[in-house]
C-alpha positions as CSV (number, residue, x, y, z in Angstrom):
1,M,14.4,43.6,-56.5
2,D,15.7,41.6,-59.4
3,S,12.7,39.9,-61.1
4,A,12.8,40.4,-64.9
5,H,10.5,39.6,-67.8
6,L,11.9,39.5,-71.3
7,F,9.6,40.1,-74.3
8,S,10.4,40.1,-78.0
9,G,8.6,40.3,-81.3
10,V,9.3,40.1,-85.0
11,G,11.0,43.3,-86.2
12,E,11.2,44.7,-82.7
13,H,13.9,45.2,-80.1
14,S,13.8,43.0,-77.1
15,V,12.1,44.8,-74.2
16,T,13.1,43.8,-70.6
17,V,10.8,44.7,-67.7
18,N,12.6,44.8,-64.4
19,R,11.0,45.1,-61.0
20,I,13.3,47.6,-59.4
21,S,11.5,47.8,-56.0
22,A,8.5,46.4,-54.3
23,R,6.2,48.9,-56.1
24,H,8.1,50.0,-59.2
25,W,8.9,48.5,-62.6
26,H,11.0,49.8,-65.5
27,A,10.7,48.7,-69.2
28,L,14.1,48.8,-71.0
29,D,14.5,48.9,-74.7
30,D,18.1,48.6,-75.7
31,D,19.0,49.8,-72.1
32,E,16.8,52.9,-72.5
33,V,13.8,53.4,-70.2
34,A,10.7,53.1,-72.4
35,G,8.1,52.9,-69.7
36,R,7.5,52.9,-66.0
37,G,4.9,51.1,-63.8
38,E,3.9,51.7,-60.2
39,A,1.7,50.0,-57.7
40,H,0.4,52.1,-54.8
41,Q,-1.3,50.6,-51.8
42,R,-4.1,52.7,-50.3
43,P,-4.8,52.7,-46.6
44,D,-7.7,50.2,-47.1
45,G,-5.2,47.7,-48.5
46,R,-6.2,48.0,-52.2
47,L,-3.5,48.1,-54.8
48,F,-3.8,50.8,-57.5
49,L,-1.6,50.6,-60.6
50,S,-0.3,53.2,-63.0
51,I,1.7,52.8,-66.2
52,D,3.6,55.5,-68.1
53,A,4.7,54.0,-71.4
54,W,5.9,55.4,-74.7
55,S,4.0,52.9,-76.9
56,E,1.2,50.4,-76.6
57,P,3.4,47.3,-76.9
58,V,5.5,48.6,-74.0
59,F,2.4,49.3,-72.0
60,D,1.2,45.8,-72.6
61,R,4.5,44.3,-71.5
62,L,4.6,46.4,-68.3
63,A,1.1,45.4,-67.5
64,H,1.8,41.7,-68.2
65,A,4.9,41.8,-65.9
66,M,3.1,43.7,-63.1
67,L,0.0,41.4,-63.2
68,A,2.3,38.4,-63.0
69,D,4.0,39.8,-59.9
70,L,1.1,41.1,-57.9
71,P,-1.9,39.6,-56.1
72,R,-5.4,40.3,-57.2
73,P,-7.7,42.2,-57.0
74,L,-5.9,45.2,-58.7
75,H,-7.3,48.6,-59.4
76,T,-6.5,51.6,-61.6
77,V,-8.2,55.0,-62.3
78,V,-8.6,56.4,-65.8
79,D,-10.0,59.7,-67.2
80,E,-13.0,58.5,-69.1
81,A,-12.1,60.8,-72.0
82,D,-8.8,59.1,-72.5
83,L,-10.1,56.3,-74.7
84,D,-6.7,55.0,-75.7
85,L,-5.6,54.4,-72.1
86,L,-9.0,52.9,-71.2
87,V,-8.7,50.4,-74.0
88,Q,-5.1,49.5,-72.9
89,W,-6.3,48.7,-69.4
90,E,-9.3,46.8,-70.7
91,R,-7.0,44.8,-73.0
92,A,-5.1,43.8,-69.8
93,G,-8.3,42.4,-68.4
94,F,-9.5,45.3,-66.2
95,A,-13.2,46.2,-66.1
96,P,-15.1,49.3,-64.8
97,R,-16.1,49.2,-61.2
98,R,-17.3,52.7,-60.4
99,R,-17.5,56.1,-62.0
100,E,-16.9,59.6,-60.5
101,F,-18.1,62.8,-62.0
102,E,-15.9,65.9,-61.8
103,Y,-17.7,69.1,-61.0
104,V,-16.6,72.7,-61.4
105,I,-18.3,74.8,-58.7
106,P,-18.6,78.6,-58.7
107,T,-17.3,80.3,-55.5
108,D,-19.4,83.5,-55.6
109,P,-21.9,83.3,-52.8
110,Q,-24.4,85.2,-54.9
111,V,-24.2,82.5,-57.6
112,T,-24.2,79.5,-55.3
113,G,-27.0,80.8,-53.1
114,L,-24.8,80.2,-50.0
115,D,-24.6,83.9,-49.1
116,S,-27.3,83.2,-46.5
117,A,-26.2,79.7,-45.4
118,Q,-25.8,79.4,-41.7
119,P,-24.9,76.4,-39.5
120,P,-27.7,75.0,-37.4
121,S,-28.4,76.5,-34.0
122,G,-25.8,75.6,-31.5
123,M,-23.1,75.0,-34.1
124,H,-20.4,77.1,-35.6
125,I,-17.8,76.7,-38.4
126,L,-14.1,76.8,-38.0
127,G,-12.4,77.9,-41.2
128,L,-9.4,76.3,-42.9
129,G,-6.5,76.0,-40.5
130,A,-8.5,76.8,-37.4
131,A,-9.2,73.2,-36.2
132,A,-7.1,71.5,-33.6
133,E,-5.4,68.4,-34.9
134,G,-6.5,66.0,-32.1
135,P,-10.2,66.5,-32.3
136,L,-10.0,66.6,-36.1
137,R,-8.2,63.2,-36.1
138,V,-11.0,61.8,-33.8
139,L,-13.7,63.1,-36.2
140,D,-11.9,61.7,-39.2
141,G,-11.8,58.3,-37.5
142,V,-15.5,58.4,-36.5
143,I,-16.5,59.3,-40.1
144,R,-14.4,56.5,-41.5
145,D,-16.0,54.0,-39.1
146,E,-19.5,55.3,-40.1
147,V,-18.8,55.0,-43.8
148,D,-17.1,51.5,-43.4
149,A,-20.3,50.4,-41.6
150,T,-22.5,51.4,-44.5
151,I,-21.2,51.7,-48.1
152,G,-17.5,51.1,-47.3
153,W,-14.7,53.7,-47.6
154,Q,-13.7,52.3,-51.0
155,E,-16.8,54.0,-52.4
156,M,-15.7,57.4,-51.3
157,P,-14.1,59.7,-53.9
158,A,-11.4,61.1,-51.6
159,E,-7.9,59.6,-51.9
160,V,-6.2,59.7,-48.5
161,L,-2.6,58.5,-48.5
162,S,-0.9,57.1,-45.4
163,G,2.3,58.7,-44.1
164,P,5.6,56.9,-43.6
165,D,4.5,55.7,-40.1
166,G,1.3,54.2,-41.6
167,R,-0.9,56.8,-39.9
168,L,-3.4,58.9,-41.9
169,P,-2.2,62.5,-42.3
170,V,-4.6,65.1,-41.0
171,D,-3.5,68.6,-41.8
172,P,-5.7,71.3,-40.2
173,A,-4.7,73.7,-42.9
174,K,-6.8,71.7,-45.4
175,Y,-9.9,71.3,-43.2
176,A,-12.9,73.4,-42.2
177,V,-15.0,71.8,-39.5
178,A,-18.4,72.1,-37.9
179,V,-18.5,72.3,-34.1
180,R,-21.3,71.5,-31.6
181,D,-20.7,71.8,-27.9
182,D,-16.9,71.7,-28.4
183,E,-17.3,68.4,-30.4
184,Y,-16.3,68.3,-34.1
185,V,-19.3,66.9,-36.1
186,G,-18.6,67.7,-39.7
187,L,-15.7,68.5,-42.0
188,V,-14.8,69.5,-45.5
189,R,-11.3,68.8,-46.8
190,V,-9.8,71.1,-49.5
191,A,-6.6,70.7,-51.5
192,P,-5.5,74.3,-51.9
193,L,-4.4,74.2,-55.5
194,P,-3.2,77.5,-56.9
195,R,-5.9,78.2,-59.6
196,Q,-8.8,76.0,-58.5
197,P,-9.0,74.5,-55.0
198,H,-10.3,70.9,-54.9
199,I,-12.9,69.7,-52.5
200,G,-11.8,66.2,-51.6
201,L,-14.4,65.3,-49.0
202,V,-17.5,66.7,-47.4
203,A,-18.7,64.5,-44.5
204,V,-21.1,65.0,-41.5
205,R,-21.6,62.6,-38.6
206,S,-24.8,60.6,-38.9
207,G,-26.6,62.2,-36.0
208,V,-26.5,65.7,-37.4
209,R,-27.1,65.1,-41.1
210,R,-29.9,66.9,-43.1
211,R,-29.7,70.0,-41.0
212,G,-27.7,72.2,-43.4
213,V,-24.2,71.4,-42.0
214,A,-22.7,70.5,-45.3
215,R,-24.0,73.7,-46.9
216,A,-22.6,75.7,-44.1
217,L,-19.2,74.1,-44.5
218,L,-19.2,74.6,-48.3
219,A,-20.3,78.2,-47.8
220,E,-17.2,78.8,-45.6
221,V,-14.6,77.2,-48.0
222,L,-16.1,78.5,-51.2
223,A,-16.4,82.1,-49.8
224,S,-12.8,81.9,-48.7
225,A,-11.7,81.0,-52.2
226,Y,-13.8,83.8,-53.6
227,R,-12.2,86.3,-51.4
228,R,-8.8,85.2,-52.7
229,G,-9.9,85.9,-56.2
230,L,-10.6,82.2,-57.2
231,G,-13.7,82.0,-59.3
232,T,-14.2,78.2,-59.2
233,A,-13.4,75.1,-57.2
234,S,-13.6,71.4,-58.2
235,A,-15.0,68.3,-56.6
236,N,-15.4,64.6,-57.5
237,V,-18.6,62.7,-56.7
238,N,-19.4,59.0,-57.0
239,Q,-22.1,58.5,-59.7
240,S,-24.2,56.6,-57.2
241,N,-24.1,59.3,-54.6
242,G,-27.4,61.1,-55.4
243,P,-27.5,63.4,-52.4
244,A,-24.0,64.7,-53.1
245,I,-24.8,65.3,-56.8
246,A,-27.9,67.1,-55.8
247,L,-26.0,69.2,-53.3
248,F,-23.3,70.4,-55.8
249,E,-25.7,70.8,-58.7
250,G,-27.9,72.9,-56.5
251,L,-25.0,75.3,-56.1
252,G,-24.7,75.7,-59.8
253,A,-21.9,73.2,-60.3
254,R,-21.4,72.0,-63.8
255,R,-20.1,68.5,-64.8
256,A,-16.7,68.8,-66.4
257,G,-15.7,65.2,-66.9
258,S,-15.6,61.8,-65.3
259,T,-13.1,59.1,-64.2
260,L,-13.5,55.3,-64.1
261,E,-12.1,53.1,-61.4
262,L,-11.2,49.7,-63.1
263,V,-10.6,46.4,-61.4
264,L,-9.0,43.1,-62.2
265,R,-10.3,40.3,-60.0
């Protein structure tokens, strides 16, 4: 790509912003890279922007160039505690769309109260890595369809990236699943980070909700982390998802922060 945007100001060097590929921009100040911008397209088609700049003027120039090159709506995610970054995106015209709370969850079953949690009669739980990829992919698709038919997948906290072939990656090593009559009916996805595993999604098919399936899935993955010597896990929950908030807070989870998704329409 060769599109370029030239900016200058009194007492400042000229800064050139080059679009170096379909999704990447560089800001150059006297031929030195002073900032980078990236646009990532999620599987639902939405474009999310990120900018890493050494100064506010460079951030503004990258944002100006990227917004001129890209179709709207555009999105970004900001740690709500990072007020400087939040102001920069708002200065570019972005406004809050949704908020997610970050929770830190104890893993000790005696603390969470999950030591006695059992799946409903006729169900069993397969731990991380034990699920078969084919049925897991089917369940993932069914859950997505159910969510899209109600609140829409864009309201879910989990970020799922597509692979090079455009398919959604489903790695059984990151999933525990609930099984009924050889059919997968619920899942929890865990990013196995070294110090604090991250629960990216807990989802149960509509016909088997409110039976303790989610608690049984969480009991499995949290106890697994506890046995490995990890005292806490983390999770992100949409501010509007009252049942999920009640579920995690009922386990003794504490709120550790929040992020904002911003949008420019």
